[in-house]
Steps between C-alpha positions, in 0.01 A plus 500: 500500500558211739324174413140475617448170682238339723739548792519873430120528479458328836777709656289807426157349570540304824605793724195692375269209583652474850482878542132506404426225750588739785247766396177341635679420828542867587128578460414202717740613775372861490146371544593242762699742716226764522254216545665433838356832620162326527309759297356496149565866411885480492486200266266684266714816515819320397316322219331814366818706528709241317244478218486879459878532479528201266250665266693829508842342447365269231482802266882490488524127433609584145832621641621148574406361158624798301830510688551126455459505122712809436781397735509145357550639150779734613660215694485277191654780292791520751414860586549534878474879482145477369398233755606742774325794333174305463504411869555865592208612281276233653605593854423865430153404378451287810605774741292761316194273508547427869537869580182576304306241701632647825390851398161379379431260786201693642284495182622150409399351833174697507408360159595149608264512800219633282542196273542255788321638806579344837379542857624807687733287713651314205538821298677676786744211546553472125580870471765465769647203314501683166651821640804296606525270199476780242850617600629181343349580159826618335683189620223259397467641147877529454527132591305417183792647304757316711321167452471554124873576476599189699279275285637648176862424589413151632564588865179339621674359806522865599122529464463201733743648754315832482161340555625281785656801671193723467243238596716348775571839658135599466383184676753542782409865554128410492548280805721758674286808439153344531540224757806640678438875506122489461495746210209325326418592141760780501763240593422299185530818293835601656636147447412513131639853462838396642504188281428708188779755551761247613391282208568784259845553654578131460360501146721790395800317644406191298485725192845644570641402155259756355677771700855391418712733289278801549263419211204550732579874522569554130215751491528557125420132448250473786297792366545416132173605337473209255566237767258661744234514228544130425482411869183703547336341193580150623376575851181670377409202280563254782296709743202511262527126444506442876200726559300303243602168656415619850166628373423156360562334837296762685209444262525126568452567873213744443315264266548218750325705767181482293481124564466542876722502806582129493617507138690822558680345797574182303648704215715694747636175642579368152668825396765421761594201283562740210718711730702188584532434127636849438753467782603152384549582132637854531855365515484357148345817357774702671759268347353582160522873576870480582613255232290637213599855591869411501461317169339808343782715634756256359320502161449124498164387361606139558549572870160671518339185363698269725426707809130507411484123445699392806325731746160403356578130533557547872195723521278237339642231729431715804147579379413132452642414843301778667182397320537141620576620853188717504284213376634251753555724802237762420223363726736493799626851425143628472420349841803681647383835364136480605292307753162603358344183348311675220808694391706180507246320277478791257878533474535128429247524217715762324837349592568356155523853358799588718651159425483590129607862548880450519512305172259739329681812622865398468534630142386848599728509806806384307434740212482778761856416603621469142342827394630687806851378421465611138330824616207431266286712729279636221423145386421399860263795529327430167468128573341583835255742338383233257487236773291718731251568220467122450474450877224760531305323225538171688406671827180634346387158373649201684393579860145561382494155339711298746492698824822502702646231274458749217682765705799270547484405132518871409815534710651206313402667172698807609815293556461313172448828315810649660710200401372495142530875439851523643597185312406679179758769586776261613714528186557863584699387804747321274496790252591736785831313526579522129 
């Protein structure tokens, strides 16, 4: 395979970092535009609706990771027919999942409002928002497959173009539909719906090499039982791993609530720093997915090792830089996110945990990318199972002894455990290329 260099790593990573930077902007604009209506209920409706849909779509997050690893290996093996077939399988899963959500929208939304009750006004507005947005489910889920394919073949500039188009169009239509036409919450939903479907059309155009030569409609290959079975195994393992990880973060929030409203609010503010960390370092993990996957497909253990080392070097550098930035600029960022004096003071007292978090968590994040590229999904799942057991033990003891500091320490224990357990499996990534 082509030589793996620092330049190549950055060529993959930097567009992802820039792409991720546009994501928080859209949520801010959605909120700001409906905020011009001068009422609280529309703001709450857009927020609740977006959270409900994010939770539903999150179930299919495995589709991006699974597609990325499998396509990268086929790309490294110089097998364009299989890269096209994998994309077709993933798109079919995405469309089927979206259709299922559309058919099941009534019980899904009913269950969501039982879990997160809102006022009658907010619920009515949210239902209107959801009834429009749900028609974008097939496009949104299929875009996971498109993004995974683009990352795997190192077309991350395409990911950036796709994100800029979708978010830019969404923002423009927000202003037109809400402020221009006066459509309110429904206007935000229609803007997002149009952005999702046009985004999918653009994404498929960006993936046009996958459809060249007719390999995408080689149904014997697309529906090959052995390949489908492997894809389903990889995706099932990744989904279980993701459920466990999400459960760990949810438990962190729930345990924090026991320390009172001020501490809960402070933790919520500081969790935004972790979200920034994920957005900032994703690019290097995605580089590992693409380069390690291609190295496995090319049967080059040396290239697996080199890709792992080079991407991790940049990941560590980024983690240290973010940690220093949080420590130095953290107080100012906290003040931007909250004006409540007690919350500000509490967040500052726990700030050093989020300053340490990037350096503590970088091993686990980079191993995620390496293992996805090598499709070591079973090892990812098993490592997460062990790590969650260790985390639960820490969660049962440290907060009781150290209060909220103990809760943050338990979260750090989870990341250390993930890094150590996946590190123990690393040699299998190189063996996969043998």
